[in-house]
mmCIF file of the C-alpha atoms, coordinates in Angstrom:
data_MODEL
# 
_entry.id   MODEL 
# 
loop_
_atom_site.group_PDB 
_atom_site.id 
_atom_site.type_symbol 
_atom_site.label_atom_id 
_atom_site.label_alt_id 
_atom_site.label_comp_id 
_atom_site.label_asym_id 
_atom_site.label_entity_id 
_atom_site.label_seq_id 
_atom_site.pdbx_PDB_ins_code 
_atom_site.Cartn_x 
_atom_site.Cartn_y 
_atom_site.Cartn_z 
_atom_site.occupancy 
_atom_site.B_iso_or_equiv 
_atom_site.pdbx_formal_charge 
_atom_site.auth_seq_id 
_atom_site.auth_comp_id 
_atom_site.auth_asym_id 
_atom_site.auth_atom_id 
_atom_site.pdbx_PDB_model_num 
ATOM 1  C CA . MET A 1 1  ? -192.283 41.270 41.524 1.00 0.00 ? 1  MET A CA 1 
ATOM 2  C CA . ALA A 1 2  ? -188.892 40.654 39.928 1.00 0.00 ? 2  ALA A CA 1 
ATOM 3  C CA . LEU A 1 3  ? -185.622 40.054 41.741 1.00 0.00 ? 3  LEU A CA 1 
ATOM 4  C CA . PRO A 1 4  ? -182.957 42.780 41.852 1.00 0.00 ? 4  PRO A CA 1 
ATOM 5  C CA . GLU A 1 5  ? -180.904 42.916 38.644 1.00 0.00 ? 5  GLU A CA 1 
ATOM 6  C CA . LEU A 1 6  ? -177.133 43.459 38.779 1.00 0.00 ? 6  LEU A CA 1 
ATOM 7  C CA . ILE A 1 7  ? -176.218 46.470 36.664 1.00 0.00 ? 7  ILE A CA 1 
ATOM 8  C CA . TYR A 1 8  ? -172.741 47.465 37.880 1.00 0.00 ? 8  TYR A CA 1 
ATOM 9  C CA . SER A 1 9  ? -169.863 45.833 39.729 1.00 0.00 ? 9  SER A CA 1 
ATOM 10 C CA . PRO A 1 10 ? -166.704 47.932 40.199 1.00 0.00 ? 10 PRO A CA 1 
ATOM 11 C CA . ILE A 1 11 ? -163.366 46.116 39.973 1.00 0.00 ? 11 ILE A CA 1 
ATOM 12 C CA . ASP A 1 12 ? -162.385 47.030 43.536 1.00 0.00 ? 12 ASP A CA 1 
ATOM 13 C CA . GLY A 1 13 ? -165.590 45.654 45.096 1.00 0.00 ? 13 GLY A CA 1 
ATOM 14 C CA . GLY A 1 14 ? -169.234 46.459 45.657 1.00 0.00 ? 14 GLY A CA 1 
ATOM 15 C CA . THR A 1 15 ? -172.341 46.030 43.533 1.00 0.00 ? 15 THR A CA 1 
ATOM 16 C CA . ILE A 1 16 ? -175.243 48.123 42.294 1.00 0.00 ? 16 ILE A CA 1 
ATOM 17 C CA . HIS A 1 17 ? -178.558 46.445 41.552 1.00 0.00 ? 17 HIS A CA 1 
ATOM 18 C CA . LYS A 1 18 ? -181.699 47.812 39.891 1.00 0.00 ? 18 LYS A CA 1 
ATOM 19 C CA . TYR A 1 19 ? -184.937 46.965 41.706 1.00 0.00 ? 19 TYR A CA 1 
ATOM 20 C CA . GLU A 1 20 ? -188.541 47.784 40.882 1.00 0.00 ? 20 GLU A CA 1 
ATOM 21 C CA . ILE A 1 21 ? -190.761 48.322 43.925 1.00 0.00 ? 21 ILE A CA 1 
ATOM 22 C CA . SER A 1 22 ? -194.527 48.479 43.709 1.00 0.00 ? 22 SER A CA 1 
ATOM 23 C CA . GLY A 1 23 ? -196.311 50.893 46.020 1.00 0.00 ? 23 GLY A CA 1 
ATOM 24 C CA . GLY A 1 24 ? -200.053 51.088 45.624 1.00 0.00 ? 24 GLY A CA 1 
ATOM 25 C CA . LYS A 1 25 ? -200.883 51.790 41.968 1.00 0.00 ? 25 LYS A CA 1 
ATOM 26 C CA . ARG A 1 26 ? -197.321 52.854 41.073 1.00 0.00 ? 26 ARG A CA 1 
ATOM 27 C CA . LYS A 1 27 ? -194.010 51.178 40.506 1.00 0.00 ? 27 LYS A CA 1 
ATOM 28 C CA . PHE A 1 28 ? -190.793 52.802 41.621 1.00 0.00 ? 28 PHE A CA 1 
ATOM 29 C CA . LEU A 1 29 ? -187.314 52.124 40.261 1.00 0.00 ? 29 LEU A CA 1 
ATOM 30 C CA . ARG A 1 30 ? -184.665 52.069 42.993 1.00 0.00 ? 30 ARG A CA 1 
ATOM 31 C CA . PHE A 1 31 ? -180.986 51.216 43.027 1.00 0.00 ? 31 PHE A CA 1 
ATOM 32 C CA . ILE A 1 32 ? -179.342 49.144 45.753 1.00 0.00 ? 32 ILE A CA 1 
ATOM 33 C CA . GLY A 1 33 ? -175.708 49.922 46.525 1.00 0.00 ? 33 GLY A CA 1 
ATOM 34 C CA . CYS A 1 34 ? -173.861 47.183 48.452 1.00 0.00 ? 34 CYS A CA 1 
ATOM 35 C CA . TYR A 1 35 ? -170.334 46.867 49.814 1.00 0.00 ? 35 TYR A CA 1 
ATOM 36 C CA . LEU A 1 36 ? -169.145 44.216 52.295 1.00 0.00 ? 36 LEU A CA 1 
ATOM 37 C CA . GLY A 1 37 ? -172.704 43.274 53.257 1.00 0.00 ? 37 GLY A CA 1 
ATOM 38 C CA . GLN A 1 38 ? -173.901 46.830 53.852 1.00 0.00 ? 38 GLN A CA 1 
ATOM 39 C CA . CYS A 1 39 ? -176.691 47.729 51.433 1.00 0.00 ? 39 CYS A CA 1 
ATOM 40 C CA . ASN A 1 40 ? -178.865 50.803 50.986 1.00 0.00 ? 40 ASN A CA 1 
ATOM 41 C CA . PHE A 1 41 ? -181.639 51.883 48.592 1.00 0.00 ? 41 PHE A CA 1 
ATOM 42 C CA . HIS A 1 42 ? -181.125 55.002 46.449 1.00 0.00 ? 42 HIS A CA 1 
ATOM 43 C CA . LYS A 1 43 ? -183.254 56.925 43.961 1.00 0.00 ? 43 LYS A CA 1 
ATOM 44 C CA . ASN A 1 44 ? -180.554 57.079 41.283 1.00 0.00 ? 44 ASN A CA 1 
ATOM 45 C CA . ILE A 1 45 ? -177.424 55.212 40.275 1.00 0.00 ? 45 ILE A CA 1 
ATOM 46 C CA . ASP A 1 46 ? -175.112 58.132 41.082 1.00 0.00 ? 46 ASP A CA 1 
ATOM 47 C CA . ASP A 1 47 ? -176.194 58.153 44.730 1.00 0.00 ? 47 ASP A CA 1 
ATOM 48 C CA . ALA A 1 48 ? -175.664 54.378 44.941 1.00 0.00 ? 48 ALA A CA 1 
ATOM 49 C CA . ASN A 1 49 ? -172.186 54.755 43.451 1.00 0.00 ? 49 ASN A CA 1 
ATOM 50 C CA . ASP A 1 50 ? -171.319 57.538 45.939 1.00 0.00 ? 50 ASP A CA 1 
ATOM 51 C CA . TYR A 1 51 ? -172.541 55.315 48.790 1.00 0.00 ? 51 TYR A CA 1 
ATOM 52 C CA . ILE A 1 52 ? -170.152 52.543 47.723 1.00 0.00 ? 52 ILE A CA 1 
ATOM 53 C CA . LYS A 1 53 ? -167.245 54.995 47.398 1.00 0.00 ? 53 LYS A CA 1 
ATOM 54 C CA . ASN A 1 54 ? -167.909 56.339 50.910 1.00 0.00 ? 54 ASN A CA 1 
ATOM 55 C CA . LEU A 1 55 ? -168.001 52.842 52.392 1.00 0.00 ? 55 LEU A CA 1 
ATOM 56 C CA . LYS A 1 56 ? -164.708 51.989 50.654 1.00 0.00 ? 56 LYS A CA 1 
ATOM 57 C CA . ALA A 1 57 ? -163.111 55.144 52.065 1.00 0.00 ? 57 ALA A CA 1 
ATOM 58 C CA . LEU A 1 58 ? -164.310 54.292 55.577 1.00 0.00 ? 58 LEU A CA 1 
ATOM 59 C CA . GLN A 1 59 ? -162.910 50.762 55.202 1.00 0.00 ? 59 GLN A CA 1 
ATOM 60 C CA . LYS A 1 60 ? -159.487 52.168 54.219 1.00 0.00 ? 60 LYS A CA 1 
ATOM 61 C CA . ILE A 1 61 ? -159.481 54.549 57.197 1.00 0.00 ? 61 ILE A CA 1 
ATOM 62 C CA . GLN A 1 62 ? -160.322 51.712 59.613 1.00 0.00 ? 62 GLN A CA 1 
ATOM 63 C CA . ASN A 1 63 ? -157.504 49.568 58.211 1.00 0.00 ? 63 ASN A CA 1 
ATOM 64 C CA . LEU A 1 64 ? -154.877 52.256 58.928 1.00 0.00 ? 64 LEU A CA 1 
# 
């Protein structure tokens, strides 16, 4: 099993990695969205990107 591969890193923080998970006889491609140590698996890159944007928005609200 390969390690997660970095595919996107926005300028204002966060990362999105591509990760292949094996489950039984199949392999599944998942994307990991991370921001400030909070990571979550997603089925597509758009969902991972939205996750990062939401975490950034929450961070800005908490700083106010």
